[in-house]
C-alpha positions as CSV (number, residue, x, y, z in Angstrom):
1,M,0.1,0.1,0.0
2,N,1.3,3.5,-0.9
3,G,1.9,6.4,1.7
4,F,-1.0,8.2,0.2
5,A,-3.4,5.9,1.7
6,S,-2.3,6.5,5.4
7,T,-4.0,9.7,5.9
8,L,-7.3,9.7,7.7
9,A,-9.7,12.7,7.5
10,L,-12.4,13.5,9.8
11,I,-14.7,15.9,8.1
12,F,-17.3,18.0,10.0
13,D,-20.1,20.2,9.1
14,F,-20.2,23.3,11.3
15,D,-23.5,24.8,12.4
16,D,-25.3,22.4,14.6
17,T,-22.7,19.9,14.3
18,L,-19.5,21.6,16.1
19,A,-21.4,24.4,17.3
20,P,-25.0,26.1,17.6
21,D,-26.0,27.7,14.3
22,S,-23.7,30.5,14.0
23,T,-25.4,32.7,11.4
24,T,-28.6,32.7,13.5
25,A,-26.5,33.6,16.6
26,L,-24.9,36.6,14.7
27,L,-28.3,37.8,13.5
28,R,-29.8,37.5,17.1
29,K,-27.0,39.5,18.3
30,H,-27.9,42.3,16.0
31,G,-31.5,42.2,16.7
32,V,-32.6,40.4,13.6
33,D,-35.8,38.4,13.9
34,T,-34.5,35.0,12.9
35,R,-37.6,33.5,12.6
36,E,-38.6,35.7,10.1
37,F,-35.4,35.5,8.2
38,W,-35.1,31.7,7.8
39,T,-39.0,31.0,7.8
40,K,-40.4,33.9,5.8
41,D,-37.7,35.9,3.9
42,A,-35.4,33.2,2.9
43,K,-38.2,30.7,1.9
44,A,-39.8,33.8,-0.1
45,L,-36.6,33.8,-2.1
46,I,-36.0,30.0,-2.5
47,A,-39.8,30.2,-4.0
48,K,-38.6,32.5,-6.6
49,G,-36.0,30.3,-7.6
50,Y,-33.0,31.2,-5.6
51,D,-30.5,28.6,-4.4
52,P,-30.9,28.4,-0.2
53,A,-27.3,29.3,0.1
54,M,-27.7,32.3,-2.0
55,A,-30.9,33.3,-0.6
56,Y,-29.6,33.5,2.8
57,L,-26.4,35.7,1.7
58,K,-28.4,37.8,-0.2
59,L,-30.5,38.6,3.0
60,M,-27.4,38.8,4.8
61,L,-26.1,41.7,2.4
62,D,-29.5,43.4,2.5
63,N,-29.2,43.7,6.3
64,I,-25.6,45.3,5.8
65,G,-25.2,49.1,5.7
66,P,-25.8,52.2,7.7
67,G,-28.9,52.4,9.6
68,R,-29.5,48.5,9.1
69,P,-29.3,45.7,11.8
70,L,-25.8,44.5,10.8
71,G,-24.5,48.1,10.3
72,N,-21.0,48.2,8.5
73,L,-20.4,44.6,9.1
74,T,-16.7,43.7,8.0
75,N,-14.8,40.1,8.0
76,A,-13.0,41.4,10.9
77,D,-16.1,41.7,12.8
78,L,-17.3,38.0,11.8
79,R,-13.8,36.6,12.8
80,A,-14.3,38.6,16.2
81,F,-17.8,37.3,16.6
82,G,-16.5,33.8,16.1
83,S,-13.8,33.9,18.8
84,G,-16.7,33.6,21.2
85,L,-18.6,31.2,19.6
86,P,-19.0,28.1,22.1
87,L,-18.2,24.7,20.7
88,Y,-20.2,21.5,21.6
89,P,-18.6,19.4,24.6
90,G,-15.8,17.0,24.2
91,L,-14.4,18.3,21.0
92,T,-11.0,19.1,22.3
93,G,-10.6,15.8,24.2
94,L,-11.8,13.8,20.8
95,L,-8.8,15.3,18.7
96,D,-6.5,14.5,21.2
97,D,-7.4,11.1,21.6
98,L,-7.8,10.6,17.9
99,R,-4.2,11.9,17.3
100,T,-2.9,9.2,20.1
101,S,-5.0,6.4,18.4
102,V,-3.4,6.8,15.0
103,K,0.1,7.0,16.4
104,K,-0.2,3.3,17.5
105,V,0.0,2.3,14.0
106,K,3.3,3.6,12.2
107,N,3.0,5.8,9.3
108,I,-0.8,7.1,9.9
109,E,-1.9,10.4,10.2
110,I,-5.2,12.1,10.8
111,E,-6.5,15.3,9.8
112,F,-9.5,17.5,10.6
113,F,-11.7,19.7,8.1
114,V,-15.0,21.6,8.5
115,V,-17.0,21.8,4.9
116,S,-19.7,24.1,5.9
117,G,-22.6,26.2,4.2
118,G,-22.1,29.0,7.2
119,L,-19.8,31.7,6.9
120,R,-16.0,31.0,6.9
121,E,-14.7,33.8,8.6
122,I,-16.9,33.2,11.5
123,I,-15.6,29.7,11.6
124,Q,-11.9,31.2,11.2
125,G,-12.6,33.3,14.1
126,N,-12.4,30.3,16.6
127,A,-9.1,29.9,17.9
128,F,-9.2,26.1,18.2
129,I,-10.8,25.3,15.0
130,R,-7.9,27.4,13.4
131,R,-5.3,25.7,15.1
132,N,-6.4,22.3,14.7
133,F,-8.1,21.9,11.4
134,S,-6.2,21.4,8.1
135,G,-8.8,23.1,5.9
136,I,-12.1,25.3,6.6
137,Y,-14.5,25.9,3.8
138,G,-17.2,27.8,3.8
139,C,-19.3,30.8,2.1
140,E,-17.4,34.2,2.1
141,L,-18.6,37.8,1.6
142,A,-16.2,40.6,0.8
143,G,-16.3,44.4,0.6
144,D,-14.4,47.2,-1.2
145,G,-11.2,46.6,0.4
146,E,-9.8,44.2,3.3
147,N,-11.5,46.2,5.9
148,G,-14.6,47.5,4.0
149,A,-18.1,46.6,4.7
150,L,-19.4,43.6,3.3
151,K,-21.1,44.0,0.1
152,Y,-20.6,41.1,-2.3
153,V,-20.7,37.4,-2.2
154,K,-17.2,36.0,-2.6
155,R,-18.0,32.3,-2.3
156,C,-21.1,30.4,-1.9
157,V,-21.2,26.8,-0.7
158,T,-24.3,24.9,-1.7
159,F,-25.1,21.4,-0.5
160,T,-23.5,19.8,-4.1
161,E,-20.5,22.3,-3.6
162,K,-19.6,20.6,-0.5
163,T,-18.5,17.5,-2.3
164,R,-16.3,19.5,-4.5
165,F,-14.1,20.2,-1.1
166,L,-14.1,16.5,-0.3
167,F,-12.3,15.8,-3.6
168,E,-10.0,18.6,-3.1
169,I,-9.3,16.7,0.2
170,N,-9.1,13.3,-1.4
171,K,-6.8,14.6,-4.2
172,G,-4.3,16.2,-1.7
173,L,-4.9,19.6,-2.7
174,P,-4.0,22.4,-0.1
175,Q,-6.9,24.8,0.3
176,S,-4.0,27.5,0.0
177,R,-3.6,26.3,-3.8
178,T,-7.2,25.8,-4.7
179,R,-8.3,29.2,-3.3
180,R,-6.0,30.6,-6.0
181,N,-7.0,28.2,-8.8
182,P,-10.2,26.7,-8.1
183,Y,-9.8,24.3,-11.6
184,L,-7.0,22.3,-9.7
185,V,-9.8,20.0,-8.4
186,N,-10.7,19.0,-11.9
187,R,-7.1,17.7,-12.8
188,D,-7.0,13.6,-13.1
189,V,-5.3,12.3,-10.5
190,P,-4.7,8.4,-10.3
191,Q,-6.6,6.5,-7.5
192,A,-3.1,5.0,-6.3
193,R,-1.8,8.7,-5.8
194,R,-4.7,10.3,-4.1
195,R,-3.9,11.2,-0.5
196,V,-6.9,10.5,1.4
197,P,-8.9,7.7,-0.2
198,F,-12.8,8.2,0.5
199,K,-12.6,4.9,2.6
200,N,-10.4,6.9,4.8
201,M,-13.1,9.5,5.2
202,I,-15.3,9.9,8.3
203,Y,-18.0,12.5,7.7
204,V,-20.3,14.1,10.3
205,G,-23.2,16.2,9.6
206,D,-26.5,17.4,10.8
207,G,-28.6,18.8,7.9
208,L,-30.1,18.5,4.5
209,T,-26.9,20.1,3.1
210,D,-24.8,17.3,4.1
211,I,-26.8,14.5,2.1
212,P,-24.6,14.6,-1.1
213,C,-21.3,14.3,1.3
214,F,-23.2,11.6,3.3
215,S,-23.7,9.6,0.1
216,L,-20.2,10.3,-1.6
217,V,-18.5,9.0,1.6
218,K,-20.7,6.1,2.3
219,Q,-20.9,4.6,-1.2
220,S,-17.1,5.1,-1.4
221,G,-16.6,2.9,1.7
222,G,-16.2,5.7,4.2
223,T,-18.0,6.1,7.4
224,T,-20.9,8.6,7.9
225,F,-22.6,9.8,11.5
226,G,-25.4,12.2,11.6
227,V,-26.1,14.7,14.3
228,F,-29.2,15.8,15.5
229,N,-30.7,17.6,18.7
230,P,-33.1,14.9,20.2
231,G,-34.9,17.6,22.2
232,E,-36.4,19.1,19.0
233,E,-39.2,17.0,17.7
234,G,-39.0,18.1,14.3
235,K,-35.2,17.4,13.8
236,A,-35.7,14.1,15.4
237,K,-38.4,13.2,12.8
238,R,-36.1,14.7,9.9
239,A,-33.3,12.4,11.1
240,L,-35.4,9.5,10.6
241,V,-37.0,10.2,7.4
242,E,-34.2,11.9,5.6
243,F,-31.0,10.1,7.2
244,L,-31.8,6.9,8.7
245,K,-34.5,5.2,6.5
246,P,-32.4,6.0,3.3
247,A,-29.4,4.6,5.0
248,R,-27.1,7.4,4.5
249,V,-26.0,7.6,7.9
250,I,-24.7,4.8,10.0
251,S,-26.7,6.3,13.0
252,M,-27.7,9.6,14.3
253,H,-26.6,11.2,17.8
254,A,-26.6,14.1,19.8
255,P,-23.7,16.4,19.3
256,K,-21.6,15.5,22.2
257,Y,-18.0,14.2,21.6
258,G,-16.8,12.9,25.1
259,R,-15.5,9.5,25.7
260,Q,-18.5,8.5,27.3
261,D,-20.7,10.1,24.8
262,E,-22.5,7.8,21.9
263,L,-21.0,9.9,18.9
264,G,-17.6,10.7,20.6
265,A,-17.3,6.8,21.4
266,L,-18.2,5.8,18.0
267,I,-15.9,8.1,16.0
268,R,-13.0,7.1,18.3
269,A,-14.1,3.3,17.4
270,A,-14.5,4.3,13.7
271,V,-10.8,5.7,13.5
272,A,-9.3,2.6,15.4
273,T,-11.0,0.3,13.2
274,Q,-9.9,2.1,9.9
275,C,-6.2,2.0,11.5
276,S,-6.5,-1.8,12.0
277,K,-7.8,-2.3,8.5
278,I,-4.8,-0.2,7.1
279,K,-2.4,-2.2,8.9
280,L,-4.0,-5.6,7.8
281,E,-3.8,-4.6,4.0
282,R,-0.2,-3.5,4.6
283,Q,0.6,-6.8,6.0
């Protein structure tokens, strides 16, 4: 087995997977009626043909400017907001445990990624995520200049766009390169030379936007876990209908990552199992 197959990738969605919905939290901080934002305004745009991600980004921009709820919001403001965003319990210990686990097998590494339809600058603002994750993919807004108020959509991550980033990870393309040249992901890379085979991926997500990633990873031999809040009846029903019945994920769990938590324990077991498989294949 070549060295390219010795890297595991644990890939997370962000909002409602690693942290409470960050866009909703930002809007609430600035006094925006989030129920109206998501259930009325965003749905109205979607009914007119807007992609869901483009709908919420347009509404964000509509709320930015003098006298508007978000004021002269900048990317620096987004990062500052993200710096105080709480993460779900157990994540720090999870990453430490997984690094220790893979060290037990020679020449295996594990890397962590976020692939989100949320705002990348908010996620980047979290120091823990920034230090520990090899790539952070998400929607981006821009202004006139580095410190200008946000006025434009720079990058929009739809649910199918998320799979593009899985292929970037699969082919071993650093985010620093693909941001400058997005077409790199389309280059043919023989399977034997791909840095992270899909079977070495574990994908964790919570929403309908994660379904293409669930399908791609699971059908390619990787592992998928769904996250939902069991205290919210609507999300519990959606977890059953959209994720479990179609077998898009192995199982659904509350977003808790400690050793004694269901999801935390299963992710640890999945990584240990894949390390054992790689060891056996080498032998």
